[in-house]
N, C-alpha and C positions, 0 to 999 in steps of 0.2 A: 504494500500500500504506500503510494508516494505522498509527498507533503500536502499536495492539493486535496487529496481524498481525506487525509487526516483532518485538515482544516475544515472541510465541509461537514464532516461528521461531528467535529467539535462544535461548530456553529449550530447545527441542528440540535445537538444535545443541549447547548446553552439556551437556545430559543425555547425548547420544550420545558426545561427546568424553570427558567425565568418567567415564562408565561403562566406556568402552574403556580409559581409563587405569587404572581400578580393577582391571579384569581383568589388565592388563599387570603391575601391581605386586602382584597377588594379595592385594588388600584388598577387603572387602565394599563394594559400590557405595554403600550409604547413607552411610558415613563420608566417602567422597570427595565425594559430592554435597553434603553439609552444608558441608564445608570449601570446596568450589568455589563454592557459593551465596554464602557470606560474601565470597569474593573478587570474584565477579561483581557483588555489590551496589554496588561502587564505580563501575561503568559507568553513565553517564547513562541514565536511563529505567528500568533494571531495578530500582533500589532503590525506585522509586515504585509498584511493583505492589501493588494493594490488592484484597483479597478481601472479598466481601460475607459477613459473619459468618453470615447466615441460610442461605447456600448451601454453606458449607464442609462441614458435616456431611452434608448431603443429597447433595452431589455426589460426595464421595470415600468416605465410610464404607460405604454399602450394598454396592457391588461388591467392596470390599476384604474386608469381613466374609463376603460370600457365597462368594467364591472360596476363602477359607481354610476355610470350613465344607464346601464342595462336595468338596474334595480331601482332607478330613480322614480319617484312618484310624479309623473308629468302633470297630473291635475293639480297637485299641491304646488308645483313649481310655477304653473301658470297663475295660480291664485296669488302667489307671493312674488310676482315678477318684479315689483318695484323695490322692495327691500333687498331682494337678491341682486338686482342690478346695481343698486347703490353700493352694496358691499363688494360685489365681485368685479365691478369695473371702476366705479368712482374711488372706493377706498383703496384698491390695489394701486391705482395711480398716485393717490395722495401719499400712501405709505412709501411708495417708490421715491417720491420727491423728498419726503421727510428724512428717510434713511440716507439718501444721497447727500443731502445738505450736512447732516451730522457727520457722516463718514468722511466727506471731503474736507471738512473743517478740522477733524480730529486726527485722522490717520495720515501720517507723513507720506507724501509722494503719491497719494491716491488721486488720480485724475477724475474729472467730472464723469466721463463715460464709464470708467470702472466703478465709480460710486453708484451710478444709475444701474449698472449690472447687479451690484449687491442689493439695491432696493428692489429690483425685479425678482431676484432670487428669494428674498424673504417676504415678498408680497403675498403669495398664496397661503391660505391656511390648510391645515390637515384635519379632516373631520373625524378621524378614527377615535382619538381620545375624548374629544368633546361630545360626540354623539353617543359614545358608549356610556359616559356618565349621565348624559341627559336621558337616554332611554331607561337606564337602570333606576333613576330617581323619578321617572314618569313626568317629565316636563311636558307642556302642551305640544301636540304634534306639529303645529305650525312652526314652532321654534326649531324643532329638529329638521323640518323641511327647509327652513331658511338656511340653517348651517350646512346641510348637505348640498343644497342648490348653490350656495355661495362657493363651496369648495369645488363643485363641478365646473363652474364657469370661471372662477378666478384663476384656476390653473392655466386656462387658455389666455386670459388677459395678461397674466404675468409672464408667461413663456413667450408670447408674441413680443411683448416689450423687452424681454430678455434677449431675444434674437436681434432686435433692432439696436439695443444698447451694445451688444457685442460687435455688431457691424460698425457702429459709430466709434467704438474703442480701437478697432483694428484697421479701420479704413482711413486713407489719407484725405478723403473727400470731406468737406465741411458739413457739419450736421445741420439739417433743415427741419424745423418742426412741421411744416406743411408736408414735406416729403415723407416724414416719419408717420404722420397721421394717415396719409394716403396708403402708405405701405401697410400700416396696421389694419385698415379697413379691407384692403385687397387680400391680405393673408387670411383674415377672419372669414371673408366671404368664400374664398377659394377652399379653405379647410372644410367649411360646412358643405360645399358642393361635392367635394371628394367623398366625404362621409356619407352623403345621401346616395351617391352613385354606388359606392361599395355596399351600403346597406341594402339597396334594391337588388343588387346581384346576389348577395348572400341569401336574402329572403327568397328570391326566385329559385335558387339552387336547392335550398333546404326544404322548400315546399314539395319538391319532387323526390325527396329521399325518405327512406323509412328505416334508417339504421342509426341507432343512438350513438354508436362509437364514431361513425363517420360524421354525423351531424355535430357532435360536440368537438370533434377535431376541427371542423370548419369554424365552430364558435371560438376556439382557441386562436385560430389564425386570423379571425375577423379584425381585431384591433390592429394587428400588424399589416393586414391587407389595406387598411385605410391610412395608417401612420406612414409607412414607407413611401407610397406614391405621393403623398402630400409633401413629404420631405424633398423628394426628387423634383416636385413642381414648385418648390419654394413657397408653399402656402402653409397655413397653420396645421401641423400634424396633430397637435393636441385637440383642436376643434374637430378634426376629421375623426379621431378615435372616439371623442365624446358623441359626435353626431351618429356614427354607425352604431354605437352602443344604445343610444336612445331609440333609434329606428328599429333595430333588431329586437330590443326589449319590448317595444310596443307591439311589434308583429309576432312575438313569440307564441302567443296562444294559437295563432293561425298556422304557424310554420313548424311547430315542434309537437311531437306526440308525447304521451304521458311518460313513457320510458326514457325518452330523451331529456325531458324536464327533470325527472327524478335524479338522473345521473348528473345533469348539468348543474343543478343547484349545489349539490355537495362538492362537485369539482371546483366551481368558481369560489365557493366559500373558503375552501382549503387554499386555493391558489392565492387569493387576495390576502389571506392571513400570512402565508409564507413570504410573499413579496414584501408586504409591509414590515414583517418581523425582521427579515434580512436587512432591509434599509435602516430600520431603527437601531438594530444592534451594530450596524456598520458606522452609524453616527458616533457611537462611543469608541469603537475600535480605531477610527481614523484620527481621533483627537490628539493622541500623543505624537503622531507624525507631523501634524500641523504645528503643534507647539514646538517641536524640534526645528522646523523650518523657520520659526520666528524666535529662535533662542537669543538673537541679538537684541531683542526688545524686552524690556524689564517686565516682570509679572504684573507689577502695579499698573503699568501702561496698558497692557493687554486687558486686564480686568476693567480698567476705566473705559477702554474702547467698547468692550462687550456690554457693559452696563449701559453705556450711553446709547448704543444702537438698539439694544433690547428695549430700553425705555422709550425710544422714538417709535418703535413698532407698537408697543402696548398703548402708549398715550395717543398715538394717531388714531387707533381703533376706537378707544373710548371717546375721544373728542369728536370723531366722526359720528358716532351713535348719538351723542348728546347735542352737538351743535350743527349738525347737518340733517340727520334723520329726524330728530325731534321737531325742528321748525317745519319740515315738510309735513309731518303729521299734524302739526298745529294748523297749518294752512288747509289741510284736508278737513280738519274739524270745522273750519270756517267756510267749507264748501268751495274753496278756491282751487282745490285739486281733488281728483277722484282717488280713492284709496280702497283697500280691501280689508277694512276692519281696523280696530284700534289696537295699539300695542302699549301695554302698561310700562311704566318706568322700570319696574323690576325686570321685565323681559328684555328691555333695551340694555340694561346693565349686564345681564347674563350673556346676551349675545356679544356685547362689547368685550366681556372678559374671556369669552370662549374663542380666543384667537391663537390657539397653539399652532406652531409650525412643525413640519415633519418631513415625510418622504419626498415630496416633490421638491422642496427647497434643497434637501441634501443631494438629490439626483442632479438638479441643475448646477449646484456648486461643483460637484465632482466632475461634471461634464465639461467644465472650462478647459480650454487647451492648456498644456503644461507651460507654455511661454506667455500666457495671458498676463497683462500688467496687473500687479498687486494680487495675484492669484492666492498666495498664501494668506494674505490679510483677509481676503474675501472668504476663503474657506473657514478661517478661524471665527470671523464674525458671524458667518452662517451657523456654525456649530454653537456659538454663544447664544444666538437668538433661539435656536431650537431647544437648547438646554434650559434657558431661562423661561421660555413660554411653556414648555412641557412640564417642567418641575414646579415653577411658581404658579402658573395658572391651572395646570392640570391637577395639582394637589389641593388647590383652594376652590376649584369650581364647585365641587359637590357641597362643601360647607356653605358656600355662597348661595347655592340654589335652596338649600334647607333654610338658611337664615331669611331669605327673601320670600320663602313660601310659594315659589312658582312651581306648582305641581298640578297635574291633571289626573282626574280619577279614571280616565280611560273610557268613559261611558260613550263618547262619540264614536270611537273606533269600534268598540264592542257592538254598538248599535248598527254600524255599517256592516260588520261581519255577520251579525244575526240576520239582517235584512237580506244580504246576498245569499246566505244559506237557505233562508226561507223561500226566496224566489226560485232558487235552483231546485229545491225539493218540490215546489208546486209545478215547475216545468216538467219534472220527472213524472209526477202524477198525471199531468195532462197528456204526456206521451204514452203512458200506460193505458189511458182511456182510448187513445187512437189505435193502439195495437190490439185492442179488444176486437176490432173488426177484421183483423188479419187472420187468414186461415192457418198460417204456420205457428201462431202463438197459442200455446196451450192455456186453457182457462185456469187450471190449478197453479201454473207458474205465475201468471199475471196476478192472481189473487194473493199469492205469497208476497210478491213484490209490492203490491198495493198496501198490504198490511205493514210491511217494513217501512215504506215511505210515509204512510199515515202516522205511524208511531214517531218517525223522525220529525214530521211537521208539528205534531203535538208537543214534542219535547222542545223544539225551537220556540214555539209560541209560549210555552211555560217559562222559558228563560227570558223571553222578551216581556213577560208580564201581561200577555194578551188574554190569558185564560185564568180562571180561578181554580187552581189545584195546588194547594200548598205542599202536598206531599209528592207531587210529580217530579220536581227537580231532584229531590232526595232519591227517588227510585231510579231516575236516570243516571245519577252518579253511581248508585249502587250497581246498576246494570253494567256500567263501564268497568267498575272494579272487578266484578265477576268475570267479565270477558277477559280482562288482563290476567287474572289468575288462571283461566283456562289456557290462554296462549302460552303462559310461562310453563304450565305443566306439559304442553305439547313440545316446547323447546327442550325441556329436560329429557323427555322420552326420545326425541330425535338424536340428541347428543349421546344418550346411552346406547342407542342402536348403532351409531357410528363407532363408538368406542369398542363395542363388541364385534365389529366387523360385519354386521348384518347389512348395513348400507354403506355406500361410498361417500367420500367427502363431497363429491359433486351433488349427489342427491341431498345430502344434509344442507348444503348451502342453498340449493334451490328451494327446499321446503322452509328453511329459515327465512329466506327473502319474502316468501308468501306471508309468513306469520308477522314479519316486521311491517310489511305494507298494511296488513289488517290492523296491527297495533297503531300505526300512524293515522289510520282513518278515524280513530276515536278522537273526539273533538278536544278534550283536555283531560289531563291526569287529575285524579282526586287531590284536592288541596292546592292545585295550581290554577292561576288565572290563565285565560285563553288569549291574552293580549300579547302579540309579538313584541310590542315595544317595552314590555316590563322585564 
């Protein structure tokens, strides 16, 4: 086993242990991985991990952007388009300017273009830690949607600005704001167009397939199929990956079968976790090398730079929430602007504090060319901002949410879920009535199915409070408990038969899968809420 294999195994082991520790102490895993990565960097070999800058953005960004877009709630994004736009476009540009001013004034030898590159790098937020905390504590769904929508769009804004700033820093041509604005709009429109074309092709091909393995392989290739052509065409590859993710995610119910969806959900969840985990642990691992490159600068100076730039990032976001977003809401209250509902000051404060930086900022910093001006300083300050926001804001966000009392009882989402289940059950009963006139449908089969779906409809109405039957919900929960006991007994028997050699491993896994699917069909486990956000 060579050194690379040992390093990869060590990283996977470290990710597993640190993520388990994060769950145990109830802290978002990105925070623990960053701190753990810094500790692991003192082990021989791990601190010497080097990433090819040209491969960082290509390897990590497309699937991360695609998964975020694929599972995005487009209806919620449309509803919250104004706050998302203000955060994802306006705030990113303001943060870029604020950071550039501070860095240019404080860091010796950092030019304006290099300072703007730093501002673009630390502009986008990372939703992993913030939304994990928000979902766990049950904050209102619209807040989670705003944070996720912001992270989805601000990556594109920041990375387009990042490309423009790099060009300005390395080109001999004088910078022009008008040309930069036109370039920004052209890259954004081109990226969206590429994403739509690739999304249409992917949907067209997958609609004609019926093989979960092939379909999910195409799904894995989809973000790269949009990202790479967009790069070659010099348009926004980030927006291309986001657009194809949104399009394919919206079309998924029409182009993917049940087996494909079941396989795909688990695959994407694992892939997203591993990519994020590798990037977060690499943040800590790369820090010693960056400090070594700046050994000529005193620790006090480095700490001062890091605190100043981190403060600029945090203050810019809070100021934006209070002095830009709030006046817009005030104008809306006077009917001078249309808006989509009121936002309490507590919610504005939490959104303002939930500005952690992470994977995208790290990938963009590592992707800088080796000879880029002030590269070591930019890397250090990027790490400083990521550390400061993840640790300071990440560890204090949950107490802040509890202190301000911004929680949601989940009734709206539960009501939506119950409504959808009830409508689907009624559609099934309607179809059973239609099948009664078909010659091939046996009456006894239809009758059993009707009884099953009538029972399901009655159970759903009981949960929705539409019928008076105080004991029905208890009987429903008891029924599910009994079913799970039966399923577990079957699992034990199947394993016993396998151990005795009566059946093969293949047969055991096939039967086990059937039992697992039946288990998953039950709506909720006794004692657990059925809300995915909790």
